[in-house]
N, C-alpha and C positions, 0 to 999 in steps of 0.2 A: 184808828185807821192804819192799815199797813202802808208803809212808805218805801219799802224796798223789796226786791225779790228774795224769796227764801233761799238760803244757801246751807249746804251741809256743814256741820261742825268739823273743823280740821283737827282740833286737839281732843284726844280721847280722855274720858274720865277714868281715873285710876281705880283699878280693882273691879270695874263694872263693865257695862256695855260700851263698846267704842262709840264715841260721840258721832263718828261719821257713818255709822250704820243706819240709824233712823233719826238721829238728832238733827234738828234744824234751827238755824239762827235767823231771826227777823228783826226789823226795826219798826216800831209802832209810834204813831203820834197819839199821845194820851189825851183823852177828852175828860173822862170822869173816872174817879177811883173810889171804890167802896172798901172800907175796912170795918172792923168790928164796931158796929154802932154809929159809924160816921159815913157820910157821903160828901165828896168834895169835887168841885170842878177845877181841874188843874191842866196845865199845858206842859209841853216838853216831849222829849223822845225817850222811849223805853226800849231797852235791848231785851228781846224775848228769846229764851232758850227752851225749845219745845222738844219733848221726848216722845211725841206721838206722830205716827207717819202721816196723818192727815194734814199736818201743817205744811208739808212740802208742796202741796198743790195750791196754796193761797196766792192770789195775785195782788200786786200793788193797787191801792185804791179801795181795797175791801175793808168795810167796816165790820167789826166783830166785837164779841164780848167773851171774856175768858176769866178763869180764876187760877191763881198760882201763888207761889211763895216769892215775896219781894226780897231783894237784897240791895245793898248800896251799890251805886255805880263805881266803877274803877276810877281812881283819881286821875284826872286829866281827860276822861271821856266826855263827849258832848251828849251824855244821856243823864236823865234824872234818876234812873234806877234800872236794875236788872230784874227780870221776872222769869222764874222757872215754872213751866207747866207740864203736866203729864196727861192731860185730857184733850179731847178734840175741841176746837173753837165753836162758839155759837155765832153763825154768820148772820149779819144784819143787812139784808139786801144783796145787791151784786155790785161789783166794781164798775166804773164808767166803761162805756163801750170801747173807747180807745185803749184803755188798759187791757181789756179782755183781748182785743185784737192784737196788741203788742205781745201779750203772753202767748197767744196762739202762734204768731209768726216766729217768735223765739224758739218755741218747742218744735216748730216745723224745721227750722234751721238745724237744731240739734239732731233731729231724726235724719235729715238729708245728709248731714256730715258723717253719719255712721258708716257710710260707704268707704271712708278713708281708714287707714290704720289708726289704732287707738290714740296715739299721741297727737297725730294730725287732726283727728276728728274732734278732740277736745280743744285744740288750739284755734280752729276756724271760728266758732262762735265767740270765743274770747276776743279774738282780733277784730271781728266785725262789730259786735254789739256789746262786748264786755261781759259775756255770759261765761263764767268760769265753772259752771256746775259740773261739767264732765272733764275738766282739765286735770291731767294727771299731776300729782304732787311733784314727781321728779322733773316734769317739764317746768313747773313753777320755779323749782329750785335752780334749774339751769338758766332760765331767763333772768332770775334775780342776780345770780353770780356773774352772768355775762353782761349785765347792765342793760338788758332788753325788757325789763319788767313793764315799762311804759306801754309796750305793745299789747299787754294783757288787759289793758283798760282803755275804754273809749276816751279819746282826747281830741284836741283841735285838729290833729292830723286826719282823723276819720272824717270830721265835718268838712275839712278843706277838700278832701278827695271826693266826697259825695257831691258837694256844691260845685266843685270844679268840673266833675263829669257831667252834671246836669247843664251847666252853662255851655260846655263844649257841644253837648247834644243840641241845645237850643240854637247855638250859632250854626251848627251843621244844617238845621232845617230852616235857617234864615228868619228866626223870630226877632222882634224888636227888643231893645234893651229892657224896657219896662216889663214886657211879657216874660223875658228870660229871668229877670230878677224875681218876678212873682212866682214862677215855677221853682226857682232855686229856693225861695223862702218856704214854699210848701214842702219841698224835699227836706229842708232843714228842720222844719217843725215835725215832720213825720219821723225823721231819723232820731230826734231827741226823744220822742215818745217811745220809739222802738228800743233805744239804748238806755232808757230810763234817765231822769234828770239828776245825774250824779254831779258833784261839784265841778269836775273837769269838763263835763259835757255842758253844764250851764255856762261856765266861763267862756268856752269856745262858741256856744250858740249865741250868746249875747253879743260877743265881739263880731261874729259873722253877720248877725242882723244889722249891726251898726255899719259894717262894711257894705252890705247890700243896699242899705239906705243911701249911703254916700254914692254908690254906683248909680242908683236911680236918679238922684238929684243932681249928679254931676259935680258934687263938692269934693274937695281934696280928701283922700282917704289916708289920713295920717295915722300910722299904726299906734304910736304912743298914746295920743288922745283916745283912740278906740279902746286900748287896753285899760287905761285909767278909768274911762267911763264904764267899762265892763265891771271892773273890780268895785267901783263905787256903787253901781246899781245892785249888784249881787249882795254886797255887804249891808246895804240899806234894807234889802228884802229879807236877808237871813244873816244876822250878825255872827251866828255860830260858824259860818264858813271860815272866819278868820282863824279858827283853831283847827281846821281840817287840813291835815298834811297833804292829802291829794290835791286839794285846791291850791295850797301854797306851791307845791311842785309844778302844777300846771301853769300858774302865773309866772313863776320864775323861768320856766322853759320858754314860755312865749316871749318874755322880756329878753331872754338871751337871743332868740331868733330875730327880734326887732333891733336890738341895740348892738350886738356883737357880731352875729353871723355875717351880716353884709360887709362889715369892715374887714373881717378875716377873709371873706371870699374875694373882695377887691384886692387885698394884699397878695393873695395867692395868684390872682390873674396877672398882677403886675410882675410876678416872678415866672410868668409864662406857663402857669398851670391851666389846663383847659377849663372852660367855664363850668361845665357840668361836674367835673371832678372837684373843682374848687368849692362849689356849693355843697357837694356830698361830704367833703371833709369839714367844712366850716360849720355846718348845721349841727351834727352830733357833738362836735367838740365844744361849741358854745353852749349847747343845752346841758352837756355833762358838767361843764365848768360852773354854771350858775346853780345847778341843782345839787352838786356834790356835797356842799356843807350840810344841807338838810338830810340827804341820804345817809351820810356817815353818822349824823346824829341819831338817826333812826336805827341803823343796823350795826354800827361799830366796824364797818368794813368799807374800804375804798376800792372800787373796781378799776383795775388797770387795763381791762380789755374792752370797756364799754364803747370807746370811740371806734375801734376796729370792728367790733361786732355790729354796731349800728350802721357803719359804712357798708358792710357786706349784706346786711338785712334790708336796707332801704330800697333797693331796686324792685323787690317783689311785693312790697307792702301795698302799694296803690292798686295794682292789678288784682291781688287777692281780696282787697276790701271791696272793690267794685263788683267783682264776681260773687263775693259772699253776700252783699246786700241784695243783688238780683236773685240769688238762690233763696234767700230768706223770704222775699216777697212772693216768689213763684212757688215756694213750698206749700202754700195754702191754696194755690190755684192748680198747679200741675206738678206733683211731686217728682215725676220722672225727669222733667226738664231741670228741676232744682238739683237733682242728683247728678245730672250731666254737668251742670255748672260747677258743682262741688268737685267732681272729678278733675275739671280743668284747673282748680286751685291746688290740686295734689302736689305738683312739683314745687310750687311756692311754699306750701306748708312743710314739705320735706326739707326744703332749703333752710327755712327759719328754725326748725327743730335741730337740724344738723349744726347750723352756725352757733346756736345757743349751747348745745352740748359740747361741741369742740372748744368753744371759748371758755366754758366753765371748767373744762378739764385741763386747761393750760396751767402749768406750775406757776404758783404765785399770781393767779388770776385776780385775787383780791388781796389787799394790804390791810392787816389789822389796824384799827384806828380807835382812839377813845370815843365812846358814844356819848349821847346826851348833848346838852347845850354847850358844854365846854369843848367837846370834840368838834362841833360845828364851827365855833369861833376860832378854834386852833387852826382848822383847815383854811378858814378865811384869812387868818394872819399869814399862813404859809403861802397862800396864793398871792397875797399882796406883795410879800417879800420877793417872790419869784417874778412878779410883774415888774417890780422896780429893778431887779437884777437884769432882766432881759432887755431893759431899755438901754443898758450900757453894752456896747459891742464887745469889749474885752471880757466882761463878766459873762456875756452870752456865750462866747466861745468856750470859756472855762466850764460853764454849766453843761453845755452839750458834751464836752469831753468827759466830764464826770459821769454823765448818764451813760455814755457809750462804754466807758470803763466798767461801770457797775454791771451793765448788760453782758459784757465780754467775760466778766469774772463770775457773777452770780448764776447766770443761766447755765453755763456748763457744769458748775458745781452742783446745782440743783438737779440737773439731768443725770450726772454721773454718780452722785452720792446723795440721793434724796433723803431728807430727814424722816420722811414718811412715804410709804410704809417701811418699817424696819426690815432690812434684808434678812431672809430666812426666819421670819417670824413664825411662831407656832400657835399663839393664842392672842386674840384681840378682843377686848371688851369695848364695844362701841358706846359712845356717849349719846344715849337716846333719851336723856332726861330721866323722869321717874319710871323706869322700866328696865328690862333686860334684853340684851342682844350680844351673844358671844359667838365669835367666828373662830373656827379651828382649821388650821391649814392642813391640806392633804399632801403637801410637798409637790403638787402639780401646779404649775403657773395658771392663775386665773380660776382655780377650782378649790372649793372649801366646803366645810360643813357648818351650817348656821343653826345656832340654838336660840330660839325666840327672835322676835322681830321688833320688840319695843312698841311704844304707843304711837310714835310719830313716823309716818311713811317717809317724810323728807329726810329725817335724821338717819334712818337705817340705809336709805338709798345713797346718801352722801358718803356714809362710812364704807359701804361696799364699793362704791366708785373709787374712793381714795385708795382702797386696797387693791384695786384693779381686779375685782372678782366679777366674772360674768357667768360662771357655772357653779351651781350649788348641788353637790352630790346628794345631800340629805338636809332637809329643813325640819328641825325638831321644835315642836311647841310644847314646852314642859307642862303647861296647864292653860286653861282657856280664859284667863283674865285679860282685860283689854291692854294692860301695860306689857303684855307678852305677845299679843297677836295683832296689834293695831296696824303694823306695817306689812302684814302678810300679802294682801292683794297687790301692793306696789312691788314687792320683791318678786312675786310670781310673774308680774307683767314685764319686768325689766331684766329677768335672768332665766337661764336654762336651769330648771330645778328637776332633779331626779325623782324625788318623792317628798311628800310631807308626812311626818310622823307625829302622832299625838298620844296622850295618856289614854289608858283604857277607860278613864272617866270622861265621858263625852257630855260634859255639862259646863256651863248652863246651856239651855236649849238654843237661845239666840246665837250663841257663839259657834256651836257646832254647825248650825244652819249657815252662818256666814262663811265658815271654813269650807264646808262642802260646796257651796256655790262658787267660791273663789277657785278651788282646786279643779272643779269640773269645767269652769270657764277657761282655765289655763291648760286643761288636758293633763294635769299632773296627778298621779295616783296618791290616794290617802290611805295610810296604814296606821296600825296601833303598835306601840312599843311596850312589851311586857318584860318584867325582870328575868334575867338569865340569858337574854339575847346579846350577841356581839356582832360587830361589823368592822371590817378592816379596809383601809385604803393605804396607799404609799405614805409612810410617815405618820399614820394615825390609826388608832384602834379605839373604838368606844364600846364600853360594856354598860348595859342597862341594869341598874341596881334597885330601882324603885319606881313606883310606889309598892309597898309591901302589905300595908294594913288592909284586911278584908273590909273594914268599914270605909276606908278611903276609896276602895275599888267600887263602892256603891253596890255591893252585893244584894242589898235589899231592894234595889230599884228606886229608892227614894231620891229626891233631889238633893244634890250635894252643893253646899254653898259655904262662903266665908272661909273659915279656918280649915274645914274638911277638904275643900277644893285645893287650898294651898298644899295640904299634906298629900294630895293626890298627884303632886308634881312628878314628872319624870326626872329621875336622878341618874346622872351619867358620870362614869369614870372614864376619862380619856387618857390614853397613853400617847403622848406627843414627844417631839424632839426636845422640848424644854422640860420634860418630866411628866409626872402623873398629875392630872387636873381633875378635881371633883366639882361638878356642876350640880347645884342643889335646887334650882328653881326657887320656889317660895316655901319649902317645907318648914314647918314649925315644930313645936315640942313633940307631938305624937309621931310625926313622920321621922324626926331625928331619932327618937327612942326606938322605933321599929328598925331603922338601919343599924343602930348600935347592937341591937339584939341579934340581928341576922348576920351582919358582916364584921362587927367588932374592929379589930386592928387592921382589917383589910381596907378600911376607909382612909388610912394614912395617905396623904397626898402632898406634893410639892406646892401646888397652887389650889386655892379654894375660892370658888365663887360663893361669897358669903350668902347664906339663905336670906330671902325676903328683904333684900336691900339693906341688910344690917339691922333689922328690927330687933327689939329686945327679946323676941321669942326664939332664942337659941339656947340650947343646953350647954353650959360650960364643959360638961363631960364630952359632948359631941365635938366641940372645938378642940379640946385637949387630945382627943383620939385622932382627929385629922392632923392636927399640929402642922399647918402649912408653913412654908418659908415665905410665901406671898399670899395675901388675901386681896381679892378683887371685890370691891363693893360698887355695884351698879346702882346709882342713886341720883335723883334730881336735885339741883341746887335750890335751897330755900323751900323744900317740900313741907307740906303741912302735917306730916306723919311722924316727925321726930326721927327720921332715918338719916344716918345710922345712929343706933343707940350708943350713948357714951359708955354704958356698961359693957357692951360687946367690944367696942374699940379698946377699952382698958384691958379686957380679958385677952384679946389678941396681942396687944403690946406686951403684956406680962409673959406671954409665951415666946417673945422674940420674933413675932411675925411682922413682916414688912407690909404695911397697909397702903393700898392704892384705891382711890375713889374717883369715879368719873365726874362727880360734881366739882372736884378740885383740880383734877389732872386732865380732863377731856378723854379722848380715845386713848386706850392703853394697849400697847403691844408688848409681848414677852417673847424673847428669842433665846436660844441656847448659846453659851460661850464656854470656853475652857475655864473661866473664872467664876462661873455662876450665871444665873439668868440675867439677861440684859433687858432693861425696861425702856420703852420709848413712849413719850407722851405727845399727843397731837391735839392742838387747839388751845391749850392752856399753859403748858409748860414744855420746856425743852427736854431732849433725850438725856438720860444719864443711866449709869449702871447701878443695879441694886447690889448691895454688899450683904 
């Protein structure tokens, strides 16, 4: 039985179809498993990876039968196995009527939200019912960096807003307390069904039910017993929740609001801070303090803007939630009225997107921190020490002075002499994991040429944002494998793009279909790049050298795949302020031999983007002919393909080439200087000059 909504895969598969094109992820409650010659009744949760478009329409509660390839669950996951399927499911009956109704209402809200701009249209369903299906990856990245990620999932805040609005309405029409409580309970139940019973929703729902019971009976509504009772009931019903990080964060945030926020709010009032402002400051600060150890353990980053961002976002959340819930319900009754209500949420959605984006763009918005269990306990220790220090007045003054001094020194230095991006950079290799994304400067502020977009939309978006690029004169896709085109739609949505250029080999079919759909939707022209063409911008000229092989050009009309598609990569020679750069896509032995035969010594370059992530399929003669001073290897850490090959690394070192790798160095920028190319590393190592 399906236990959660289908969601698109966010991480593309290397070398094949992007997982977010038609791939779907679901969770299933397993009843019976059939293997060769055996049938067993088992329980547990299975993570299903479906590569058939029909799975995206499955509703929670649906019973089904399917076949696929089993794989072990990832260590630490609350699943018994992973199952990859390529066929449509065999449906057994229909989901319960309430699940079908919830699915219909959620779809209606998504449709009504389409009247807003793209970023806002994806945010509203996520804010209201936790539906992130249409939420843009760049918005997710901004909200995470800004410390606003909790707004993208349904939590106790949503339930409190809904129940509070219902109780206020009942009071306005003068209903009795029992009637008001009953109506609020029905609204609570309906909202849980609509938002799906996720861990945070369950925690908040049970706690709200206990509070409503106390309201009806007139008993004391002590928050701590209610929270303790909630956790006990849920863990007895589903012990697996103890290992769910979303549930843990939800409980910690609630505990912070119960234990710490009132004390801080009272302390601020005693210092003559207005009551509303005191609560607005105390609530996000307390929640951030309690959840920070878990968050840094998960992400390896500590948000320094979360309290301010939450303070700015809080005033519009309640109004947007109420209007969004009303729009969701009315979307199946009168779509026009639902769209009107969605329009009314527009200013709030714009404000939330703007706050998240601006907070994420602040220099040093996040502080790198050790991840894992050790990082979480380290932060707890630091917080305890700070709490003890702040209890002493003289140490408190010293700490405040130190913080102010750090701000006065570090912020101006960061603003005036930022470590990233490197001033006057010419070439940047973005760290996009196992894929390629190379940025070439046009010497015009905010404008560049982009070669490939990598597999991860968030990674390429962050890289371009850090470089302050908002206009892309030309976006080149060297070939149509997923690790080179996965971020295309997101780049087109977030930047002004002059044109998208591709190889003459328009294969595989699914890829060119996705590219055409993305460029047409963005209104960006799509063109082919053939050998012999050149284009010039201020400070940059690119020459197209390949592909050359008639076989690679698909002259026979047959489908090109695997190695042949790699050899059909667009090969670019770029003349930059840092020297000549050779960008080779994923060309392998045949493609390199063709280039050697056609160009020979003209292939010599100062900087080489090593073919195919440093795979072993590179000719020593090709590397010796190029003989670069610097070799860029765009590769993912811990990849399963053995990239880069030790043989290729040794060959480059023997030539005296300085090797740079994104898996070890992060984003890499190269700039000219009188003493040779200057290299700046971002994300994993500090800047230094290559000799």
